[in-house]
C-alpha positions in Angstrom: 0.5 -34.5 -15.4 3.1 -33.6 -12.7 3.3 -30.7 -10.3 6.0 -28.2 -10.7 6.9 -26.1 -7.6 8.9 -23.0 -8.1 10.8 -21.5 -5.2 9.8 -17.8 -5.1 12.1 -15.4 -3.1 11.7 -11.8 -2.2 11.9 -10.6 -5.8 9.9 -8.0 -7.6 10.6 -8.4 -11.3 10.9 -5.4 -13.6 8.8 -5.3 -16.8 11.8 -6.6 -18.7 12.5 -9.3 -16.2 16.2 -8.3 -16.2 16.4 -7.0 -12.6 14.5 -7.4 -9.4 14.0 -5.4 -6.3 14.4 -6.6 -2.8 12.1 -4.7 -0.5 13.8 -4.5 2.9 11.3 -2.3 4.6 7.5 -2.5 3.9 6.1 1.0 3.7 2.5 2.1 3.4 1.6 5.7 2.7 -1.5 7.8 2.5 -1.4 11.0 0.3 -4.5 13.0 1.2 -5.6 16.3 -0.4 -8.7 18.0 1.0 -7.8 21.4 -0.4 -7.3 22.5 -4.0 -4.9 20.4 -6.1 -1.3 21.1 -5.2 1.5 19.9 -7.5 3.6 19.1 -4.5 1.6 15.9 -4.1 3.0 14.6 -7.3 6.6 15.2 -6.0 5.7 13.3 -2.8 4.2 10.4 -4.8 7.3 10.1 -7.0 9.5 10.0 -3.9 7.3 7.4 -2.3 7.5 5.3 -5.5 11.3 5.4 -5.3 11.0 3.9 -1.8 8.7 1.2 -3.2 5.9 2.2 -0.9 2.3 1.1 -1.2 0.5 4.4 -1.6 -3.2 5.3 -1.3 -4.0 8.6 -2.9 -7.3 10.4 -2.2 -8.3 13.8 -3.5 -11.2 16.0 -2.1 -12.9 13.4 0.1 -16.1 14.4 1.9 -16.5 13.7 5.7 -17.7 10.1 5.4 -15.2 9.3 2.7 -12.4 10.7 4.8 -13.3 8.5 7.8 -13.5 5.5 5.6 -10.1 6.2 4.1 -8.5 6.6 7.5 -10.0 3.3 8.6 -8.8 1.5 5.5 -5.3 3.0 5.9 -5.1 2.0 9.6 -5.9 -1.6 8.6 -3.1 -1.6 6.1 -0.6 0.0 8.5 -0.8 -3.0 10.9 0.8 -5.2 8.2 3.7 -2.9 7.4 6.9 -1.7 9.0 6.6 2.1 8.4 3.4 4.1 7.8 3.4 7.7 6.5 0.7 10.2 5.9 1.0 13.4 3.8 -2.1 15.6 4.1 -2.8 18.9 2.4 -5.8 20.8 3.7 -7.1 23.1 6.4 -6.1 22.2 10.0 -8.5 23.7 12.5 -8.2 23.9 16.2 -11.0 23.4 18.8 -9.9 23.6 22.4 -6.6 21.6 22.6 -7.4 19.4 19.6 -6.4 19.8 15.9 -8.6 18.5 13.1 -8.1 17.9 9.4 -11.1 19.4 7.5 -12.7 17.5 4.6 -13.5 19.2 1.3 -17.2 19.7 2.1 -16.8 21.1 5.6 -19.5 23.6 6.5 -19.3 24.7 10.1 -22.3 26.3 11.8 -21.1 25.7 15.3 -17.8 24.6 16.9 -19.1 21.2 17.8 -19.7 20.3 14.1 -15.9 19.8 13.9 -16.2 16.8 16.2 -18.4 14.9 13.8 -17.3 16.2 10.4 -13.5 16.3 10.6 -10.7 13.9 11.4 -8.5 14.6 14.5 -4.8 14.6 13.7 -4.4 12.4 16.7 -6.4 9.7 14.8 -4.0 9.8 11.9 -1.1 9.7 14.3 -2.5 6.6 16.1 -3.1 4.9 12.7 0.6 5.3 11.7 1.7 4.1 15.1 0.1 0.7 14.3 2.9 -0.1 11.9 5.7 -2.2 13.2 8.3 0.6 13.5 5.8 3.4 13.6 5.7 6.3 11.2 5.0 10.0 10.9 2.4 12.6 9.7 3.3 15.5 7.4 0.5 18.1 7.1 0.5 21.2 5.0 -2.2 23.5 6.4 -4.2 25.9 4.2 -7.0 28.4 4.7 -10.5 26.9 4.7 -11.8 29.8 2.7 -15.0 30.1 4.8 -15.8 32.0 8.0 -15.1 30.1 11.2 -17.2 30.0 14.4 -15.6 32.0 17.2 -14.4 28.9 19.1 -12.5 27.6 16.1 -9.2 28.8 14.6 -6.6 27.8 12.1 -3.9 25.7 13.9 -0.6 27.6 14.1 1.5 24.8 15.7 1.8 21.0 15.6 -0.3 19.2 18.3 1.2 18.4 21.6 2.7 15.0 22.2 0.2 12.2 22.9 1.1 8.7 24.1 0.6 6.0 21.5 0.9 8.4 18.5 3.5 9.0 15.8 5.1 12.5 15.4 3.0 15.1 13.6 4.7 17.8 11.5 2.6 20.8 10.6 3.6 23.2 7.9 2.0 26.6 7.5 0.2 27.7 4.3 2.6 28.0 1.4 5.0 25.4 2.7 3.8 22.4 0.7 6.5 22.6 -2.0 9.3 23.1 0.6 8.1 20.0 2.4 8.0 18.0 -0.8 11.5 19.1 -1.9 13.1 18.3 1.5 11.4 14.9 1.6 12.6 14.2 -2.0 16.1 15.1 -1.0 16.1 12.6 2.0 14.4 9.9 -0.1 17.0 10.2 -2.8 19.8 8.8 -0.7 20.6 5.2 0.0 18.6 5.4 3.2 16.3 7.8 4.9 16.1 8.5 8.7 12.7 9.9 9.6 14.0 11.4 12.8 16.6 13.3 10.8 14.1 14.3 8.2 11.8 15.8 10.9 14.8 17.6 12.4 15.7 19.1 9.0 12.2 20.3 8.4 11.8 22.1 11.8 15.0 24.0 11.2 12.8 26.1 9.0 10.4 28.6 10.7 7.3 27.4 8.8 7.4 23.9 10.3 6.7 22.6 13.8 6.5 19.0 15.1 4.8 17.3 18.1 8.0 15.5 19.0 11.2 14.0 17.5 11.5 10.2 18.1 14.4 9.4 20.4 15.4 6.4 18.2 16.2 6.4 14.5 13.6 5.2 12.1 15.7 4.1 9.0 14.2 3.4 5.6 16.7 1.8 3.3 16.4 2.2 -0.5 15.3 -1.1 -2.1 18.3 -2.8 -3.5 18.5 -3.9 -7.2 19.6 -7.4 -7.4 20.0 -9.9 -10.3 17.3 -12.6 -9.8 18.5 -16.2 -9.4 16.4 -18.5 -11.6 15.8 -21.8 -9.9 14.8 -24.7 -12.1 11.4 -26.2 -11.2 11.5 -29.3 -9.0 9.9 -32.4 -10.4 8.4 -34.3 -7.4 7.5 -37.3 -9.6 4.0 -37.3 -8.3 1.3 -38.5 -10.6 -1.9 -36.7 -11.6 -0.9 -33.3 -10.2 -1.3 -29.8 -11.5 1.0 -26.8 -11.6 1.3 -24.4 -8.7 2.2 -20.8 -9.6 2.5 -17.5 -7.8 -1.1 -16.8 -8.5 -2.3 -20.1 -7.2 -0.3 -19.8 -4.0 -1.6 -16.3 -3.3 -5.2 -17.2 -4.1 -5.3 -20.4 -2.1 -4.0 -18.5 0.9 -7.6 -17.2 1.4 -8.8 -14.1 3.1 -6.2 -14.3 5.9 -3.2 -14.2 3.5 -0.6 -11.4 4.1 -1.4 -8.4 2.0 2.3 -7.6 1.1 4.0 -9.9 -1.3 7.3 -11.8 -1.0 7.8 -14.8 1.3 4.1 -15.5 1.7 4.1 -17.4 -1.6 6.6 -20.1 -0.6 5.0 -23.5 -1.0 7.6 -25.8 0.6 8.3 -25.6 4.3 10.9 -27.2 6.6 9.9 -29.6 9.4 11.2 -28.1 12.5 12.3 -31.4 14.0 16.0 -32.3 13.7 18.2 -35.4 13.6 21.7 -35.8 14.9 24.4 -36.6 12.3 28.1 -36.5 13.3 27.3 -34.2 16.3 25.4 -31.7 14.1 21.8 -30.9 14.5 20.4 -30.8 10.9 16.9 -29.8 9.9 15.0 -32.7 8.6 13.1 -31.7 5.4 10.0 -33.7 4.7 8.4 -34.0 1.3 5.5 -31.6 1.1 2.0 -33.0 1.4 0.0 -31.3 -1.3 -3.8 -31.4 -1.3 -5.5 -31.1 -4.6 -8.1 -28.3 -4.5 -11.5 -29.1 -6.0 -11.4 -28.1 -9.7 -13.2 -24.9 -10.4 -14.3 -24.1 -14.0 -12.1 -21.4 -15.5 -13.7 -18.1 -16.4 -13.1 -18.8 -20.0 -15.8 -21.4 -20.0 -18.4 -18.7 -19.7 -17.4 -17.3 -23.1 -17.1 -20.8 -24.6 -20.7 -21.6 -23.6 -22.2 -18.3 -24.9 -20.1 -18.5 -28.1 -19.3 -14.7 -28.0 -17.2 -12.3 -26.0 -18.6 -11.0 -22.8 -19.9 -7.4 -22.6 -18.1 -4.8 -20.5 -21.0 -5.0 -18.0 -20.6 -8.7 -17.7 -16.8 -8.4 -17.3 -17.3 -5.8 -14.6 -19.7 -8.2 -12.7 -17.3 -11.0 -13.2 -14.3 -9.0 -11.9 -16.3 -7.6 -8.9 -17.3 -11.2 -8.0 -13.7 -12.3 -7.6 -12.6 -13.3 -4.1 -10.6 -10.9 -2.0 -7.6 -13.2 -2.3 -7.9 -13.2 -6.1 -8.1 -9.5 -6.2 -4.9 -9.2 -4.0 -3.2 -11.6 -6.3 -4.0 -9.4 -9.3 -2.8 -6.3 -7.4 0.4 -8.2 -6.5 1.0 -9.1 -10.2 0.3 -5.5 -11.4 2.7 -4.2 -8.8 5.4 -6.7 -9.8 5.3 -5.3 -13.4 5.3 -1.7 -12.1 1.8 -0.7 -13.0 0.4 -0.5 -9.5 1.7 1.2 -6.4 -1.4 1.2 -4.2 -2.4 -0.9 -1.2 -2.5 -4.7 -1.6 -5.8 -5.0 0.0 -8.1 -6.7 -2.4 -10.2 -3.6 -3.0 -10.4 -2.4 -6.6 -10.6 1.4 -6.6 -9.3 4.1 -8.9 -5.7 3.2 -8.5 -6.3 -0.4 -9.5 -8.4 0.7 -12.4 -5.6 3.0 -13.6 -3.1 0.2 -13.3 -5.3 -2.1 -15.4 -5.6 0.6 -18.0 -1.8 1.0 -18.1 -1.3 -2.7 -18.4 -3.9 -3.0 -21.2 -2.1 -0.1 -23.0 1.2 -1.9 -22.7 -0.1 -5.0 -24.5 -2.1 -3.0 -27.1 -5.4 -4.3 -25.8 -8.7 -2.4 -25.5 -8.3 0.1 -22.7 -11.3 -0.4 -20.5 -10.0 -0.5 -16.9 -11.7 -3.9 -16.6 -9.8 -7.1 -17.1 -10.9 -9.4 -20.0 -11.4 -13.1 -19.4 -8.0 -14.0 -20.7 -6.3 -11.2 -18.7 -8.0 -12.4 -15.5 -6.9 -16.0 -16.1 -3.4 -14.8 -17.0 -3.0 -13.1 -13.7 -4.6 -15.8 -11.6 -3.1 -19.0 -13.2 
């Protein structure tokens, strides 16, 4: 048995495999709704999808869930170029600070806001962790409950704070206008966040903490025809096959969460030799270590002699390593069923992607991968 190594470029294949997308800017986005459902969120999600953004959508989180979501988003922002937040919910002001209220907020005194809501500055710091920064877009609405005397609805965007991204605040009723303007800017070949913010504040219902002095350009992912490279036979005996899933999984917990060039398995030696006055890189044959063989999941079914129950499949799927879960999310994203964070956490978005995939292959729609489906993504 010989090892075949495929060179994998920055290509995201379409379901038909006829075209690929080259993602030039890595974008992560959080779409957060703490108020009643607003259809503008669907418009925002569609526009983000056209930019090939990884998107985490959360509806009606309570206080602890809201904090966990922001922490998870901040961890993802570090590994991306641009981070965006779209929030829809009451923005309350206490002193000189503005807070996004969770869905279960019940205020008895003003200080409750400090422990039960999220400061907009925390969201602005999270987006600033991305390589090129980002922006916060908030549509404020009425809480629908009486407010303590020291708390009021925010009327303007927060003041500039060092180390934060710009925060745009729209008054109640401005959600659809915000979505439409964002869609218009996202529909072009490239989008400049500074220009987008300037366009939004030209309308009276929007204010912004500041406009970045430098342009933040997001280019539309280009559609390119994939170049198919024949596998390279290294003529090495007793070796297995390395695939996209193997490369991602073997990378371990420290593997990059966004796909593309992290799956290359051949690297160049940085030393050089002189030939005719030219310094040429000297490429050494790769040294490939054989991992210890692990029994495939299919052997569990083979030993029992019958298909596993849904409960057993759920336990099997939850027991996958974080790297394996990232690989599955990568694969689901490549075939356009998943647009969430590549973080190795299987939540509602991953479950919905699995269901859509199962529907596409006329399999039982359970939201949990079967044994053969798991092995198909990982091998």
